[in-house]
Wavefront OBJ file of the C-alpha trace (Angstrom):
o trace
v -38.448 11.767 -16.166
v -38.579 10.953 -19.880
v -35.767 13.414 -20.537
v -33.663 11.852 -17.770
v -34.215 8.335 -19.141
v -33.318 9.595 -22.595
v -30.035 10.973 -21.254
v -29.302 7.706 -19.445
v -29.772 5.788 -22.676
v -27.682 8.296 -24.616
v -24.856 8.042 -22.080
v -25.248 4.288 -21.506
v -21.950 3.336 -23.244
v -20.007 5.707 -20.966
v -22.007 4.649 -17.916
v -21.381 0.961 -18.576
v -17.684 1.660 -19.107
v -17.631 3.550 -15.813
v -19.427 0.692 -14.078
v -16.879 -1.749 -15.461
v -14.074 0.474 -14.199
v -15.679 0.626 -10.752
v -16.060 -3.143 -10.476
v -12.551 -3.665 -11.842
v -11.079 -1.291 -9.273
v -13.051 -2.904 -6.455
v -11.856 -6.385 -7.427
v -8.221 -5.302 -7.840
v -8.076 -3.382 -4.574
v -9.799 -6.223 -2.706
v -7.298 -8.791 -4.019
v -4.180 -6.641 -3.609
v -5.459 -5.311 -0.290
v -5.980 -8.835 1.009
v -2.528 -9.951 -0.150
v -0.985 -6.835 1.338
v -2.970 -7.287 4.541
v -1.642 -10.826 4.947
v 1.896 -9.542 4.418
v 1.477 -6.734 6.941
v -0.163 -9.123 9.406
v 2.831 -11.448 9.066
v 5.149 -8.572 9.928
v 3.128 -7.687 13.047
v 4.025 -11.136 14.421
v 7.744 -10.686 13.787
v 10.168 -11.243 16.666
v 11.990 -8.093 15.554
v 10.698 -5.311 17.788
v 11.757 -2.526 15.408
v 9.968 -4.209 12.487
v 6.816 -4.687 14.587
v 6.923 -1.052 15.675
v 7.184 0.318 12.149
v 4.491 -2.065 10.944
v 2.149 -0.808 13.663
v 2.950 2.765 12.656
v 2.112 1.920 9.053
v -1.254 0.499 10.126
v -1.990 3.442 12.410
v -1.116 5.964 9.703
v -3.353 4.508 7.001
v -6.245 3.758 9.358
v -5.974 7.141 11.042
v -5.855 9.313 7.911
v -8.481 9.773 5.160
v -8.193 7.718 1.996
v -8.638 10.864 -0.083
v -5.499 12.350 1.481
v -3.509 9.308 0.328
v -4.837 9.614 -3.216
v -4.192 13.359 -3.419
v -0.731 12.935 -1.920
v 0.224 10.406 -4.599
v -1.579 12.044 -7.540
v -0.800 15.703 -6.856
v 2.150 15.474 -4.448
v 4.505 13.052 -6.175
v 4.698 15.099 -9.423
v 6.478 17.772 -7.367
v 9.210 15.161 -6.860
v 9.266 14.301 -10.549
v 7.098 11.199 -10.182
v 3.915 11.262 -12.245
v 1.586 8.273 -12.278
v -1.628 7.578 -14.194
v -4.934 7.906 -12.368
v -5.435 4.135 -12.513
v -2.009 3.462 -11.003
v -2.635 6.006 -8.268
v -5.977 4.527 -7.233
v -4.576 0.980 -7.228
v -1.531 1.959 -5.151
v -3.440 4.272 -2.834
v -6.308 1.878 -2.208
v -3.961 -1.082 -1.757
v -1.899 0.684 0.903
v -5.057 1.744 2.716
v -6.955 -1.545 2.500
v -3.871 -3.573 3.477
v -3.728 -1.722 6.783
v -7.387 -2.408 7.560
v -7.171 -6.073 6.577
v -4.040 -6.549 8.672
v -5.922 -5.169 11.671
v -8.839 -7.552 11.072
v -6.484 -10.522 10.833
v -4.660 -9.447 13.980
v -7.955 -9.264 15.855
v -8.822 -12.783 14.693
v -5.341 -13.976 15.685
v -5.837 -12.708 19.236
v -8.807 -15.078 19.506
v -6.849 -18.207 18.576
v -5.905 -20.923 21.056
v -2.175 -20.364 21.440
v -1.579 -23.888 22.818
v -1.959 -25.199 19.264
v 0.858 -22.929 18.134
v 3.047 -24.018 21.038
v 2.412 -27.672 20.152
v 3.437 -27.012 16.547
v 6.673 -25.361 17.683
v 7.360 -28.295 20.002
v 7.025 -30.642 17.012
v 9.691 -28.755 15.096
v 7.570 -26.617 12.758
v 9.327 -23.473 11.566
v 7.560 -20.150 12.044
v 6.755 -19.737 8.313
v 5.205 -23.225 8.370
v 3.177 -22.421 11.487
v 1.970 -19.204 9.896
v 1.063 -20.805 6.565
v -0.450 -24.059 7.840
v -2.005 -23.112 11.180
v -2.339 -19.385 11.783
v -3.398 -18.059 8.377
v -6.153 -20.610 7.581
v -7.803 -20.048 10.966
v -7.601 -16.270 11.053
v -8.886 -16.057 7.475
v -11.951 -18.056 8.456
v -12.576 -16.060 11.616
v -12.074 -12.749 9.810
v -14.441 -13.466 6.898
v -17.213 -11.130 8.177
v -14.748 -8.267 8.674
v -13.033 -8.893 5.348
v -16.424 -8.975 3.642
v -17.342 -5.636 5.161
v -14.062 -4.283 3.846
v -14.887 -5.442 0.315
v -18.192 -3.584 0.589
v -16.342 -0.524 1.836
v -13.926 -0.880 -1.086
v -16.831 -0.703 -3.509
v -18.214 2.418 -1.880
v -14.789 4.038 -1.654
v -14.307 3.759 -5.409
v -16.720 6.684 -5.707
v -13.969 9.103 -4.594
v -11.623 8.012 -7.384
v -13.262 10.438 -9.830
v -11.659 13.278 -7.842
v -8.300 12.321 -9.363
v -9.698 11.916 -12.883
v -10.406 8.164 -12.756
v -13.423 7.538 -14.961
v -15.515 5.315 -12.737
v -19.281 4.811 -12.567
v -19.891 7.748 -10.256
v -17.891 10.048 -12.525
v -20.122 9.102 -15.462
v -23.291 9.659 -13.431
v -21.867 13.017 -12.403
v -21.432 13.786 -16.087
v -25.076 12.903 -16.769
v -26.211 15.080 -13.870
v -24.147 18.054 -15.023
v -25.608 17.711 -18.526
v -29.294 17.787 -17.637
v -29.042 19.312 -14.120
v -31.237 16.533 -12.715
v -28.819 15.828 -9.879
v -31.351 14.238 -7.555
v -32.419 11.610 -10.082
v -28.844 10.914 -11.162
v -27.602 10.406 -7.611
v -30.601 8.295 -6.629
v -29.942 6.098 -9.660
v -26.262 5.825 -8.740
v -27.185 4.932 -5.161
v -29.514 2.166 -6.318
v -26.819 0.681 -8.547
v -24.343 0.662 -5.652
v -27.015 -0.947 -3.470
v -27.499 -3.747 -6.002
v -23.752 -4.358 -6.185
v -23.448 -4.408 -2.386
v -26.358 -6.856 -2.156
v -24.580 -9.206 -4.572
v -21.418 -9.054 -2.441
v -23.394 -9.729 0.751
v -25.166 -12.753 -0.727
v -21.875 -14.191 -2.003
v -20.223 -13.550 1.356
v -22.986 -15.281 3.316
v -22.608 -18.366 1.140
v -18.856 -18.294 1.635
v -19.253 -18.017 5.413
v -21.534 -21.060 5.494
v -19.095 -23.110 3.394
v -15.991 -22.384 5.443
v -17.453 -21.911 8.925
v -15.535 -23.622 11.718
v -17.366 -26.339 13.686
v -19.050 -24.833 16.716
v -19.271 -21.352 15.174
v -22.506 -19.886 13.855
v -22.386 -17.646 10.787
l 1 2 3 4 5 6 7 8 9 10 11 12 13 14 15 16 17 18 19 20 21 22 23 24 25 26 27 28 29 30 31 32 33 34 35 36 37 38 39 40 41 42 43 44 45 46 47 48 49 50 51 52 53 54 55 56 57 58 59 60 61 62 63 64 65 66 67 68 69 70 71 72 73 74 75 76 77 78 79 80 81 82 83 84 85 86 87 88 89 90 91 92 93 94 95 96 97 98 99 100 101 102 103 104 105 106 107 108 109 110 111 112 113 114 115 116 117 118 119 120 121 122 123 124 125 126 127 128 129 130 131 132 133 134 135 136 137 138 139 140 141 142 143 144 145 146 147 148 149 150 151 152 153 154 155 156 157 158 159 160 161 162 163 164 165 166 167 168 169 170 171 172 173 174 175 176 177 178 179 180 181 182 183 184 185 186 187 188 189 190 191 192 193 194 195 196 197 198 199 200 201 202 203 204 205 206 207 208 209 210 211 212 213 214 215 216 217 218 219 220 221
C-alpha cells in the first residue's frame, strides 16, 4: 500500500490534470448537450413533417448506437476523408451529438405531460410559435425534466472515462497510467471509482437543491 501511495503522490500532477480535464469535459458536454437538446426538441415540434422525421431519425440513431462508435467514427473514420480533428474536439463533438439526442428525448417526454389548453390559449391571444416555445413550453419542460437532465449529467461524467480510448488525457487515463506502472490495477481502479463516486455525489446534492428551488407548485421533488 505504501508503494501505491508513493506512486499516487509521484503522479499527482498528472492525475490532477486528468481530473481537471474530466470535469472540464463533463461541464462542456453538459452545457453543449443541453443547448443542442433544446434545439433538437424544438425541431421535433416543427409543423414540417420531413423535418420532424429526420429529427426523430437523428435521435433514434444516437440513442440506439454506442457512444464509443460515434467517437471512433469521428476520430478514426474522418481522417480517411481527409478530416483530422484533435482528441479534445472529437470528444466535444461526439459527446454533444450524443447527449443532445438524449436531452431532446427527455424534454419531449416532459412536453407530453403539459396541459395543451395553455398552449391553445396562447395561440388564441396571438402569440407566435417561437414566443410560445420560449415563454411557455421551454420553462415548463425544463422544470419537469430536471431529474432526467440531472441523471444525464451524471451519465456524462461517467462516460468521460471512455475518452482515453481516443487519446484524450482524462482522469481515468492517468489512473490507467499509474496502474500500468506499478501493476496494482485493483487499487488504482478502486481509487478511481471512489473519486467518481465523490464527483457524482456532489452533482446529486447540487441537483436536489436545484429541484427544490425550481419545483412547480403541487409537485414533490
